[in-house]
C-alpha positions as CSV (number, residue, x, y, z in Angstrom):
1,X,89.7,78.1,49.8
2,X,91.2,79.2,53.2
3,X,94.0,77.4,54.8
4,X,93.0,74.9,57.6
5,X,93.1,76.2,61.1
6,X,95.9,75.0,63.3
7,X,94.9,72.4,65.8
8,X,98.2,71.0,67.3
9,X,98.6,69.6,70.9
10,X,100.3,70.9,74.0
11,X,102.5,73.6,72.4
12,X,103.6,76.2,74.9
13,X,103.9,78.7,72.0
14,X,100.2,78.2,71.1
15,X,99.1,78.6,74.8
16,X,101.1,82.0,75.0
17,X,99.5,83.1,71.6
18,X,95.9,82.5,73.2
19,X,96.9,84.5,76.3
20,X,98.4,87.3,74.1
21,X,95.2,87.5,72.1
22,X,92.9,87.5,75.2
23,X,95.1,90.2,76.8
24,X,95.0,92.4,73.7
25,X,91.3,92.0,73.4
26,X,90.8,92.9,77.1
27,X,93.0,96.0,76.7
28,X,91.6,97.2,73.5
29,X,88.0,96.4,73.7
30,X,87.1,95.2,77.3
31,X,86.6,91.8,78.9
32,X,83.2,91.4,77.1
33,X,85.0,91.1,73.9
34,X,86.8,87.9,75.1
35,X,85.0,84.7,74.0
36,X,86.2,81.2,72.9
37,X,85.2,81.8,69.3
38,X,86.7,85.4,69.2
39,X,90.0,84.3,70.7
40,X,90.1,81.3,68.3
41,X,89.4,83.6,65.3
42,X,92.0,86.2,66.2
43,X,94.6,83.4,66.9
44,X,93.6,81.6,63.6
45,X,93.1,78.4,65.4
46,X,90.0,76.2,66.0
47,X,87.7,77.0,69.1
48,X,88.3,73.4,70.3
49,X,92.0,74.3,70.6
50,X,91.2,77.1,72.9
51,X,89.1,74.8,75.1
52,X,92.0,72.3,75.0
53,X,94.3,74.7,76.8
54,X,91.5,76.5,78.9
55,X,88.5,74.4,79.9
56,X,86.4,77.4,80.6
57,X,86.5,81.1,79.8
58,X,87.2,81.8,83.5
59,X,90.3,79.6,83.2
60,X,91.5,81.8,80.3
61,X,90.9,84.9,82.3
62,X,92.8,83.5,85.3
63,X,95.7,82.4,83.2
64,X,96.0,86.0,81.8
65,X,95.7,87.5,85.3
66,X,98.4,85.1,86.7
67,X,100.9,85.7,83.9
68,X,100.5,89.6,84.3
69,X,100.7,89.4,88.2
70,X,104.0,87.4,88.0
71,X,105.6,89.9,85.6
72,X,104.4,92.9,87.7
73,X,105.9,91.3,90.8
74,X,109.3,91.0,89.0
75,X,109.1,94.5,87.6
76,X,108.2,96.3,90.9
77,X,110.9,94.5,92.8
78,X,113.6,95.5,90.2
79,X,112.5,99.2,90.1
80,X,112.1,99.7,93.8
81,X,115.6,98.1,94.5
82,X,117.1,100.9,92.3
83,X,119.0,104.0,93.7
84,X,115.7,106.0,94.0
85,X,113.1,103.8,95.7
86,X,110.7,106.6,96.5
87,X,110.6,107.8,92.9
88,X,110.2,104.2,91.7
89,X,107.3,103.8,94.1
90,X,105.6,106.9,92.9
91,X,106.0,106.0,89.3
92,X,104.6,102.5,89.9
93,X,101.7,104.0,91.8
94,X,100.7,106.7,89.5
95,X,100.8,104.5,86.4
96,X,99.3,101.3,87.9
97,X,98.2,99.9,84.9
98,X,96.6,100.1,82.5
99,X,93.4,99.1,80.8
100,X,94.0,95.5,81.7
101,X,93.9,96.3,85.5
102,X,90.7,98.2,85.1
103,X,89.1,95.4,83.1
104,X,89.9,92.8,85.7
105,X,88.5,95.0,88.4
106,X,85.3,95.3,86.4
107,X,85.4,91.5,85.6
108,X,85.8,90.7,89.3
109,X,82.4,92.2,90.0
110,X,80.7,89.5,88.0
111,X,83.0,86.4,88.6
112,X,83.7,85.2,92.1
113,X,86.8,83.1,90.9
114,X,88.3,86.3,89.4
115,X,87.6,88.4,92.4
116,X,89.2,85.9,94.8
117,X,92.3,85.5,92.5
118,X,92.6,89.2,92.0
119,X,92.4,89.8,95.8
120,X,95.0,87.2,96.5
121,X,97.4,88.6,93.9
122,X,96.9,92.2,95.2
123,X,97.7,91.1,98.6
124,X,100.8,89.2,97.5
125,X,101.8,92.2,95.4
126,X,101.4,94.7,98.3
127,X,103.5,92.5,100.7
128,X,106.2,92.0,98.2
129,X,106.3,95.7,97.3
130,X,106.4,96.5,101.0
131,X,109.4,94.3,101.5
132,X,111.1,95.7,98.5
133,X,110.4,99.3,99.7
134,X,111.6,98.6,103.3
135,X,114.8,97.1,102.1
136,X,115.6,99.8,99.7
137,X,114.8,102.6,102.3
138,X,117.2,100.9,104.7
139,X,119.9,100.4,102.1
140,X,119.7,104.2,100.9
141,X,119.6,105.5,104.6
142,X,116.3,107.2,103.9
143,X,114.4,108.1,107.1
144,X,110.8,108.7,106.8
145,X,109.2,111.7,108.6
146,X,107.5,111.5,111.9
147,X,105.7,108.3,112.7
148,X,105.4,107.3,109.1
149,X,106.2,103.7,108.4
150,X,107.0,102.1,105.0
151,X,103.5,100.6,105.2
152,X,101.8,103.9,105.6
153,X,104.0,105.5,102.9
154,X,103.1,102.6,100.6
155,X,99.3,102.9,101.0
156,X,99.2,106.6,100.9
157,X,101.2,106.6,97.6
158,X,99.2,103.9,96.1
159,X,95.9,105.5,97.0
160,X,97.0,108.8,95.6
161,X,98.3,107.4,92.4
162,X,95.1,105.3,92.0
163,X,92.9,108.4,92.5
164,X,94.8,110.4,89.9
165,X,94.7,107.5,87.5
166,X,90.9,106.8,88.0
167,X,90.0,110.5,87.8
168,X,92.2,111.0,84.6
169,X,90.6,108.1,82.9
170,X,87.2,109.9,83.0
171,X,88.7,113.2,82.1
172,X,88.8,114.7,85.6
173,X,92.0,116.4,86.1
174,X,91.2,119.4,88.4
175,X,94.1,120.1,90.7
176,X,96.1,117.1,89.4
177,X,98.9,119.3,88.3
178,X,99.3,120.9,91.6
179,X,99.3,117.6,93.4
180,X,101.9,116.0,91.0
181,X,104.1,119.2,91.3
182,X,104.1,118.8,95.1
183,X,105.1,115.1,95.0
184,X,107.8,115.7,92.5
185,X,109.3,118.6,94.6
186,X,109.3,116.3,97.7
187,X,111.0,113.6,95.7
188,X,113.7,115.9,94.4
189,X,114.4,117.1,97.9
190,X,114.7,113.5,99.2
191,X,116.4,111.8,96.3
192,X,117.5,114.6,94.0
193,X,115.5,112.9,91.2
194,X,113.3,114.6,88.6
195,X,110.5,112.0,87.9
196,X,108.8,112.5,84.7
197,X,105.2,111.7,83.7
198,X,106.0,108.7,81.7
199,X,105.4,105.2,83.2
200,X,108.3,103.0,84.1
201,X,109.6,100.7,81.5
202,X,108.4,97.1,81.8
């Protein structure tokens, strides 16, 4: 006879466990794998407990999104504030995520609440990233070429990183090596850094 499933009440650890399970399922199997019964089974709790913490499936998705967004804001601020802000920006932009980001983008196509929340967090992230970048460039005495502003640099870098990531995800890598080599040469000239292909640590 199997052990009874945990029910419990308002335990922060249980809530975090449910979020961990949902995030893992999204990352490994896609958002369609996330359901109340599946999350409950993976967490070894009763389905009613999932609904105790998250009244709807959208509430669960939103909680996962908010938790990840908050941690990403802290991470990007810490990395860009370092001694090589341009390298940090490139590493953040060329490794923007992960499967979880892709799944939330796909999920946003079907759920208005997720789309609105994702857009709000993306705007907040961009403005925070721009603030961190502007301060770091000023502190390091780095002058951008021509009429380029920190905002232009930010969007261009993010756009390039996103294109490389999206194309790489489907196996398209034509000319990627050439572009990455160009960016890394430019970074070495500006900051003396030698950025590698690994993503920044969380």
